[in-house]
C-alpha positions in Angstrom: 143.9 118.5 103.1 140.6 117.8 105.7 137.9 118.2 102.6 139.8 115.6 101.1 140.1 113.3 103.6 136.4 114.1 104.7 135.5 113.2 100.9 137.8 109.9 101.0 135.9 108.9 104.5 132.4 109.7 102.9 133.5 107.5 99.8 134.6 104.7 102.1 131.4 104.8 103.7 129.4 104.7 100.6 131.2 101.7 99.9 130.3 100.1 102.6 126.8 100.7 102.3 126.8 99.5 98.6 128.5 96.4 99.9 125.8 95.8 102.6 123.2 96.0 99.9 124.9 93.8 97.8 125.3 91.2 100.3 121.5 91.5 101.2 120.4 91.1 98.0 122.6 87.9 97.5 121.5 86.4 100.7 117.7 87.1 99.2 118.3 85.6 96.0 120.0 82.3 97.7 117.3 82.2 100.0 114.7 82.0 97.0 116.6 79.6 94.9 118.4 76.9 96.9 120.3 75.5 93.6 122.1 79.0 93.0 125.2 78.2 94.6 125.3 75.3 92.3 125.1 77.3 89.2 127.2 80.4 89.6 130.9 81.0 90.5 132.0 82.4 93.8 132.0 85.9 92.1 130.1 86.3 89.2 129.9 89.6 87.0 126.8 88.5 85.7 125.2 88.6 89.3 123.8 92.2 90.1 124.3 91.5 93.8 128.2 90.6 93.4 128.3 93.6 91.1 127.1 96.0 94.0 129.8 93.9 96.4 132.5 94.6 93.7 131.4 98.4 93.1 131.5 98.9 97.0 134.7 97.4 97.6 136.3 99.7 95.0 134.3 102.8 96.5 135.6 101.9 99.9 139.1 101.4 98.7 139.4 104.4 96.9 137.7 106.3 99.8 140.1 104.8 102.1 143.2 105.5 100.0 142.1 109.0 99.2 141.7 109.5 103.1 145.3 108.0 103.8 146.6 110.2 100.9 145.2 113.5 102.1 147.5 113.3 105.3 150.3 112.0 106.6 149.5 108.4 108.0 149.6 108.6 111.8 151.0 105.5 113.8 148.6 104.6 116.8 149.7 103.0 120.0 151.9 103.8 123.0 154.7 104.3 120.9 153.2 107.1 118.7 156.2 108.6 117.2 154.7 111.5 115.0 153.8 110.7 111.1 155.3 108.6 108.3 155.2 108.9 104.5 151.4 107.8 103.6 153.0 106.0 100.5 153.7 102.4 102.1 150.1 102.6 103.6 148.4 103.6 100.2 150.3 101.0 98.4 149.6 98.3 101.0 145.5 99.1 100.4 145.7 99.3 97.0 147.5 95.9 96.6 145.1 94.0 98.9 142.0 95.5 97.2 143.6 94.2 93.8 144.5 91.0 95.2 141.1 90.1 96.7 139.4 91.4 93.6 141.2 89.2 91.7 140.9 86.2 93.7 137.1 86.6 94.3 136.7 86.9 90.1 138.7 83.9 89.5 137.5 81.7 92.2 140.6 81.8 94.0 138.8 81.7 97.5 136.8 78.7 96.4 138.4 76.3 98.8 137.5 77.9 101.4 134.3 79.8 100.5 130.5 78.5 100.1 127.4 80.3 99.1 125.1 77.7 101.0 125.5 74.7 103.6 123.8 72.5 101.3 121.2 70.1 102.4 121.9 66.7 102.4 119.3 63.4 102.2 117.4 60.8 100.4 115.1 55.4 99.6 114.4 52.2 99.5 115.7 50.6 96.0 112.7 50.0 94.1 114.2 52.4 91.4 110.8 53.5 90.1 109.3 56.7 90.0 105.5 56.6 90.1 105.4 60.6 90.6 107.7 61.3 88.1 105.9 58.4 85.9 107.0 61.2 86.8 132.1 73.5 87.3 134.4 71.4 88.4 133.4 68.1 90.4 135.3 65.8 92.4 132.9 62.9 92.6 134.8 61.0 90.1 137.5 60.2 93.0 134.6 59.0 95.3 133.4 56.6 92.9 136.7 55.3 92.2 137.2 54.7 95.4 134.0 53.0 96.4 134.7 50.5 93.7 138.5 49.7 94.8 136.9 49.1 98.3 133.9 47.1 97.1 136.7 45.0 94.8 138.7 44.8 98.3 135.8 43.4 100.3 133.6 41.8 98.4 134.4 38.2 96.5 131.0 38.0 94.4 132.3 42.0 93.2 135.5 40.4 91.8 133.7 37.8 90.2 131.3 40.0 88.5 134.3 42.0 86.8 135.7 38.8 85.8 132.6 37.8 84.1 131.9 41.3 82.5 135.8 41.2 80.9 135.3 37.6 79.7 131.7 37.5 78.7 129.9 40.7 78.8 127.2 42.6 81.0 124.5 40.1 79.9 126.6 37.4 81.6 127.3 39.1 84.8 123.7 40.0 85.2 122.7 36.4 85.0 125.7 35.3 87.1 124.6 37.6 89.7 120.9 36.1 89.4 122.5 32.7 90.1 124.3 34.0 93.0 121.1 35.5 94.6 119.4 32.1 94.0 121.9 30.1 95.4 122.8 32.3 98.6 120.0 34.5 99.6 122.1 36.5 101.9 123.5 38.4 98.7 120.3 39.8 98.2 121.0 42.6 100.4 123.9 43.3 98.3 122.2 43.4 95.1 121.6 46.9 94.5 125.6 47.6 95.2 126.6 44.8 93.2 124.0 45.5 90.0 125.3 49.2 90.3 128.9 48.2 90.0 128.0 46.1 87.1 126.8 49.1 85.4 129.9 50.8 86.1 132.1 48.4 84.9 130.2 47.8 81.7 130.7 51.4 80.6 134.4 50.7 81.5 134.2 47.8 79.1 132.2 49.4 76.4 133.4 52.8 76.6 130.8 54.7 76.6 126.9 55.2 77.8 125.4 54.9 74.4 127.1 51.4 74.2 127.0 50.4 77.6 123.2 51.2 78.2 121.6 48.5 75.7 123.7 45.7 77.6 121.7 46.3 80.8 118.4 45.1 81.7 115.6 45.5 84.3 117.1 43.0 86.9 117.8 44.1 90.4 115.6 47.3 89.9 117.3 48.3 86.9 120.6 49.3 89.0 122.6 48.4 86.1 121.4 51.5 84.1 122.1 53.9 86.9 125.6 52.6 87.2 126.2 53.1 83.5 125.3 56.9 84.3 127.5 57.1 87.4 130.6 55.8 85.3 129.8 58.3 82.4 129.7 61.3 85.0 133.0 59.7 86.7 134.8 60.5 83.8 134.4 64.0 83.5 136.7 66.7 84.9 134.0 69.3 84.5 130.1 69.4 84.0 128.4 72.1 82.2 124.4 72.7 81.1 125.6 71.7 78.0 127.0 68.4 79.0 124.0 67.3 81.4 120.5 68.3 78.9 121.6 65.9 76.1 123.0 62.7 77.8 119.7 60.7 77.9 118.6 61.7 74.4 122.3 60.5 73.3 122.1 57.4 75.8 118.5 56.0 74.9 117.6 57.6 72.0 114.9 60.0 71.1 112.1 57.5 70.6 112.9 55.2 73.4 109.8 54.3 76.0 109.3 56.3 78.9 110.6 53.3 81.4 114.0 53.4 79.8 114.3 57.0 79.6 113.5 57.3 83.3 116.3 54.4 84.1 118.4 57.1 82.2 117.3 60.3 83.9 116.8 58.7 87.5 120.5 57.4 87.2 121.7 60.8 86.3 120.5 61.9 89.6 122.4 59.1 91.3 125.8 59.8 89.1 125.4 63.7 89.7 125.0 63.1 93.7 128.3 60.7 93.7 129.7 62.9 91.2 129.3 66.1 93.5 130.3 64.0 96.7 126.8 63.9 98.3 126.3 67.7 97.9 122.5 67.2 97.1 121.9 70.9 96.7 124.4 71.1 93.5 123.0 67.8 92.3 119.6 68.9 92.1 120.8 72.4 90.5 122.3 70.3 87.7 118.8 68.3 87.3 117.3 71.5 86.8 119.5 71.5 83.3 117.2 68.8 81.8 114.6 69.9 79.7 110.9 68.7 80.6 109.3 68.5 84.0 109.2 64.7 84.1 112.9 64.2 83.4 113.7 66.9 86.2 111.5 65.3 88.7 113.0 61.9 87.9 116.4 63.2 88.5 115.4 64.5 91.5 114.4 61.4 92.8 118.1 59.6 91.8 119.3 62.1 93.6 117.6 62.0 96.9 117.5 58.1 96.5 121.5 57.9 96.5 121.3 60.1 99.5 119.1 57.7 101.3 121.1 54.6 99.9 124.4 56.7 101.6 122.6 56.9 104.9 121.9 53.4 105.3 125.6 52.5 104.3 126.8 54.7 106.9 124.7 52.7 109.5 125.6 49.3 108.3 129.2 49.8 107.5 130.5 53.1 109.3 133.0 53.2 112.0 131.2 53.6 115.5 133.0 56.5 116.8 132.0 58.6 113.7 128.8 57.0 112.7 126.4 59.8 113.9 128.5 62.5 112.8 129.0 61.2 109.4 124.6 60.0 109.2 124.1 64.0 109.7 125.4 64.6 106.0 122.5 62.8 104.9 119.5 62.4 107.7 118.9 64.0 110.9 117.7 61.5 113.7 115.7 64.4 115.5 114.0 65.7 112.5 113.0 62.7 110.1 111.5 65.1 107.5 114.8 66.4 107.0 116.1 67.5 104.1 112.5 67.6 102.5 111.8 70.5 105.1 115.3 72.0 104.0 115.2 72.2 100.1 113.7 74.6 98.0 109.6 73.9 97.6 110.4 72.8 93.9 112.2 69.7 95.3 110.1 68.7 98.3 107.7 66.5 96.1 110.7 64.8 95.0 111.7 64.4 98.5 108.6 63.1 99.8 108.4 60.3 97.3 111.7 58.9 98.8 111.8 60.1 102.2 109.7 57.2 103.7 113.0 55.0 103.3 114.7 57.9 105.3 112.1 57.5 108.0 112.4 53.3 108.3 116.4 53.8 108.7 115.8 55.8 111.5 112.9 54.2 113.2 114.0 50.8 113.0 111.7 49.8 110.2 108.8 50.8 112.2 105.9 51.0 109.5 103.4 52.5 111.9 105.6 55.2 113.0 106.2 55.9 109.4 102.6 56.3 108.6 102.5 58.6 111.4 105.3 60.7 110.0 103.9 61.0 106.6 100.6 62.1 108.4 102.6 65.1 109.5 103.7 65.8 106.2 102.8 69.1 104.5 99.3 68.7 103.3 100.2 68.8 99.8 102.6 65.7 99.9 100.8 63.6 102.1 99.7 61.5 99.1 103.1 61.3 97.6 104.5 60.0 101.2 101.9 57.0 101.3 102.9 56.5 97.6 106.5 56.3 98.9 105.9 53.9 101.5 104.0 51.5 99.2 107.3 51.1 97.6 108.7 50.2 101.2 106.0 48.0 101.9 106.6 46.0 98.8 110.2 45.3 99.3 109.2 44.6 103.3 106.5 42.0 102.0 109.0 40.3 99.8 106.4 40.7 96.8 103.6 38.8 99.1 100.7 40.7 98.1 98.6 39.7 100.9 101.0 41.0 103.1 101.7 43.9 101.5 97.9 45.0 101.7 98.0 44.3 105.6 101.3 46.8 106.0 99.5 49.6 103.9 96.5 49.2 106.5 98.4 50.6 109.1 97.9 54.1 107.8 95.1 56.6 107.7 92.1 54.8 105.7 91.6 57.9 103.5 95.6 57.8 102.5 95.7 53.7 102.1 94.7 53.7 98.6 98.0 55.9 97.7 100.2 52.9 99.5 98.6 50.4 97.1 99.7 52.7 94.3 103.0 52.6 95.6 103.1 48.9 96.1 101.8 48.4 92.2 104.6 50.5 90.9 107.3 48.9 92.8 105.8 45.4 91.8 106.0 46.4 88.4 109.1 47.9 88.2 111.1 45.1 89.7 110.9 43.1 86.6 108.8 45.4 84.3 105.8 42.7 84.2 102.1 43.3 85.5 100.9 40.0 86.9 101.7 40.6 90.7 100.3 44.3 90.3 97.3 43.0 88.9 96.9 40.3 91.8 97.2 43.1 94.6 94.7 45.5 93.4 92.6 42.2 93.2 93.1 41.9 97.0 92.3 45.4 98.0 88.9 46.5 99.2 86.7 48.6 96.3 87.5 51.8 98.1 91.3 50.9 97.1 90.7 49.6 93.3 90.4 52.8 91.4 93.6 54.2 92.3 95.1 50.6 92.2 94.3 50.4 88.6 95.5 53.7 88.0 99.0 53.2 89.1 99.2 50.0 87.0 98.0 52.0 84.0 100.5 54.9 84.4 103.4 52.0 84.3 101.7 50.1 81.9 102.4 54.0 79.8 105.9 53.9 80.4 106.2 50.2 79.3 104.4 50.0 76.4 104.1 53.0 73.8 101.7 51.3 71.5 98.0 51.2 72.2 97.3 47.7 71.5 99.9 46.7 73.6 98.2 48.9 76.5 94.9 47.3 75.9 96.4 43.9 76.1 98.0 44.6 79.5 95.0 46.3 81.0 92.6 43.3 79.9 94.3 41.1 82.8 92.9 42.9 85.5 89.1 43.0 86.7 86.7 43.9 83.8 85.0 46.5 85.4 88.3 48.3 85.9 89.6 47.6 82.2 89.0 51.1 81.2 90.4 52.8 84.6 93.5 51.2 83.6 93.5 51.9 80.0 92.2 55.7 80.5 95.2 56.3 83.0 97.5 54.7 80.5 96.4 56.8 77.4 96.3 60.0 79.4 99.6 59.8 80.9 102.1 62.2 80.0 106.0 62.5 80.3 106.3 65.8 79.1 
């Protein structure tokens, strides 16, 4: 009897040890890959760490049941009355173990369990990405609620929806341009409204593939991104097989790199909304895309959506809850969050957008934003300056002389990367190069090579034909024609 009891206790201790090894292994796996929680179930038999936890639980249960079954079950406490039959205790432990195992294996505890806290984040609305140029979800209800609220509060959205239903997407985009021309205050709402046009276009035409061709580049191409948001909204469950082919099916395999960028970047926006701003999960689904260029572009969309959401909290959030809601996306005491909280492979994508977060938190102080870029990890400083160029372009309202002045607030060695970011934004606004060449003509000689290379990269995304690239690059200073053309010819989206 005693030997059986000792054996049971030893088995229970061994089971506990095996569980601890499994938990430690699981923690190390998640520490090494912040997206793992987005890709695996709460309890997955394909995970070695989870198998150890499962095996340990089984060993411990057998040991406890064996120890209880080897001798009468004592009743402890002041009212100890001797011993009772071991059967009730044994059955209780067995049922508890079985129920817990089944619940874990079927995600029965998913509502209260999470492997990671997740990092939330964030971008101005340039919707261009020179660096990239470079389960079940609940996000659908979130996007639907946003549109319902928008229609209830914004007369322009009601008007645009009516235009889409009567005349189509092209007419709605033209109407939004007319509204902004007549009332410049609407420009501040234009990104929200153009994304709404994209979502409403998906509803009108019935698929991303049919809606996408009706969009165009106006208002930083937000219509394309809205289409992708709506495409994801209709899905009850997303898998790798759903995400990977979306943009090939939507834009076609032979589309320009710029149009493909609008799709994969918009996918990042849509994934962030789909997963209710769980940034780590959105990034994990971006990883299902095939090429590094596609993945980086998708990361940028996810980070941008989170900074856009932070801005909306500050502008429209309730004063009593504003700060607590903001912490879902940004941390006032740590302007580099979430870049310093995500896995290393996502940090370049984050720093390419993070300057917009700096400006949200510091009240649009560009001097401070450049200083924050100087504090970024050394390998990301150039990206941070490039990102700030995008914000400079928007702040300067595309006034190239003012943009050059703002860039010069940064450290001289890094200012050329700011020019590169301005150029990318100027081209991204309307897919034309005239203002970009104007800016490069204004900068000091030391900044011209980076400036013209940035034009070349954008030209590559717009024009697959070499003759068109030659024509575009010929618009700049003659001594930099080759710099622009070489950058266009060597640029890769693979």
